[in-house]
NUBA-852177 format. One record per residue (C-alpha): residue number from 1; residue in one letter; x, y, z. Coordinates in Angstrom, 3 decimals, padded with zeros to 6 digits. Last residue first. Layout:
// residues N
node pos: NUM code: A X: X Y: Y Z: Z
...
***
This chain:
// residues 78
node pos: 78 code: X X: 012.565 Y: 018.048 Z: -011.616
node pos: 77 code: X X: 009.398 Y: 016.091 Z: -010.804
node pos: 76 code: X X: 006.975 Y: 018.422 Z: -012.580
node pos: 75 code: X X: 009.046 Y: 018.148 Z: -015.780
node pos: 74 code: X X: 008.533 Y: 014.384 Z: -015.629
node pos: 73 code: X X: 004.802 Y: 014.869 Z: -016.004
node pos: 72 code: X X: 002.621 Y: 013.797 Z: -013.138
node pos: 71 code: X X: -000.058 Y: 011.195 Z: -012.381
node pos: 70 code: X X: -001.510 Y: 010.345 Z: -015.770
node pos: 69 code: X X: -003.047 Y: 006.998 Z: -016.747
node pos: 68 code: X X: -000.428 Y: 004.368 Z: -017.545
node pos: 67 code: X X: 002.219 Y: 005.356 Z: -020.070
node pos: 66 code: X X: 003.929 Y: 002.448 Z: -021.798
node pos: 65 code: X X: 007.583 Y: 002.972 Z: -022.666
node pos: 64 code: X X: 009.405 Y: 000.501 Z: -024.949
node pos: 63 code: X X: 012.957 Y: -000.478 Z: -023.967
node pos: 62 code: X X: 012.186 Y: -004.147 Z: -023.260
node pos: 61 code: X X: 009.220 Y: -003.115 Z: -021.135
node pos: 60 code: X X: 009.185 Y: 000.431 Z: -019.729
node pos: 59 code: X X: 006.223 Y: 001.028 Z: -017.426
node pos: 58 code: X X: 004.961 Y: 004.515 Z: -016.765
node pos: 57 code: X X: 003.265 Y: 006.207 Z: -013.842
node pos: 56 code: X X: 004.385 Y: 008.792 Z: -014.524
node pos: 55 code: X X: 004.794 Y: 011.146 Z: -017.439
node pos: 54 code: X X: 006.930 Y: 011.569 Z: -020.553
node pos: 53 code: X X: 008.942 Y: 008.326 Z: -020.397
node pos: 52 code: X X: 010.921 Y: 007.752 Z: -023.591
node pos: 51 code: X X: 013.744 Y: 005.633 Z: -022.119
node pos: 50 code: X X: 016.036 Y: 008.676 Z: -022.278
node pos: 49 code: X X: 013.487 Y: 010.574 Z: -020.187
node pos: 48 code: X X: 013.458 Y: 007.790 Z: -017.570
node pos: 47 code: X X: 017.263 Y: 007.808 Z: -017.391
node pos: 46 code: X X: 017.227 Y: 011.618 Z: -017.059
node pos: 45 code: X X: 014.790 Y: 011.269 Z: -014.131
node pos: 44 code: X X: 017.143 Y: 008.783 Z: -012.399
node pos: 43 code: X X: 018.980 Y: 011.360 Z: -010.256
node pos: 42 code: X X: 015.585 Y: 012.402 Z: -008.880
node pos: 41 code: X X: 015.433 Y: 009.165 Z: -006.895
node pos: 40 code: X X: 012.923 Y: 009.940 Z: -004.125
node pos: 39 code: X X: 010.276 Y: 011.602 Z: -006.298
node pos: 38 code: X X: 011.389 Y: 009.347 Z: -009.139
node pos: 37 code: X X: 010.246 Y: 006.243 Z: -007.253
node pos: 36 code: X X: 011.789 Y: 003.491 Z: -009.405
node pos: 35 code: X X: 010.191 Y: 000.040 Z: -009.415
node pos: 34 code: X X: 012.371 Y: -002.709 Z: -010.900
node pos: 33 code: X X: 011.007 Y: -005.845 Z: -012.496
node pos: 32 code: X X: 013.114 Y: -008.671 Z: -013.983
node pos: 31 code: X X: 010.727 Y: -010.013 Z: -016.564
node pos: 30 code: X X: 009.708 Y: -013.432 Z: -017.921
node pos: 29 code: X X: 009.603 Y: -015.527 Z: -014.731
node pos: 28 code: X X: 008.421 Y: -012.426 Z: -012.877
node pos: 27 code: X X: 005.189 Y: -012.399 Z: -014.902
node pos: 26 code: X X: 003.978 Y: -008.836 Z: -014.559
node pos: 25 code: X X: 000.879 Y: -008.446 Z: -012.399
node pos: 24 code: X X: 002.735 Y: -006.583 Z: -009.632
node pos: 23 code: X X: 003.658 Y: -003.794 Z: -012.025
node pos: 22 code: X X: 000.097 Y: -003.348 Z: -013.220
node pos: 21 code: X X: -002.403 Y: -003.322 Z: -010.371
node pos: 20 code: X X: -000.475 Y: -002.335 Z: -007.251
node pos: 19 code: X X: 002.003 Y: -000.220 Z: -009.193
node pos: 18 code: X X: -000.822 Y: 001.518 Z: -011.026
node pos: 17 code: X X: -002.640 Y: 002.231 Z: -007.748
node pos: 16 code: X X: 000.556 Y: 003.653 Z: -006.238
node pos: 15 code: X X: 001.112 Y: 005.831 Z: -009.297
node pos: 14 code: X X: -002.427 Y: 007.259 Z: -009.277
node pos: 13 code: X X: -002.159 Y: 007.910 Z: -005.514
node pos: 12 code: X X: 001.171 Y: 009.776 Z: -005.940
node pos: 11 code: X X: 004.450 Y: 007.964 Z: -005.243
node pos: 10 code: X X: 006.268 Y: 009.469 Z: -008.205
node pos: 9 code: X X: 006.432 Y: 006.487 Z: -010.551
node pos: 8 code: X X: 008.684 Y: 004.645 Z: -012.968
node pos: 7 code: X X: 008.142 Y: 000.900 Z: -013.456
node pos: 6 code: X X: 011.124 Y: -000.724 Z: -015.137
node pos: 5 code: X X: 010.758 Y: -004.061 Z: -016.905
node pos: 4 code: X X: 013.859 Y: -005.962 Z: -017.989
node pos: 3 code: X X: 013.881 Y: -009.217 Z: -019.924
node pos: 2 code: X X: 014.691 Y: -012.532 Z: -018.276
node pos: 1 code: X X: 017.502 Y: -014.905 Z: -019.190
***
């Protein structure tokens, strides 16, 4: 069974670069990876907040959020 990794982003240049460099480097044999574009999926902002995400891009691995650089705060996406 693989663990879950969720990459939250807003589609901005910082987010796209993070997705290219970080999310794609995750070992898919260990993690089931989902990329969530919060600019397009605003209904999932509350989910990201509950997971501890404060800004995007962010990667949540096994329930722990890791913030990567700074593209936008979640409040900017609401």
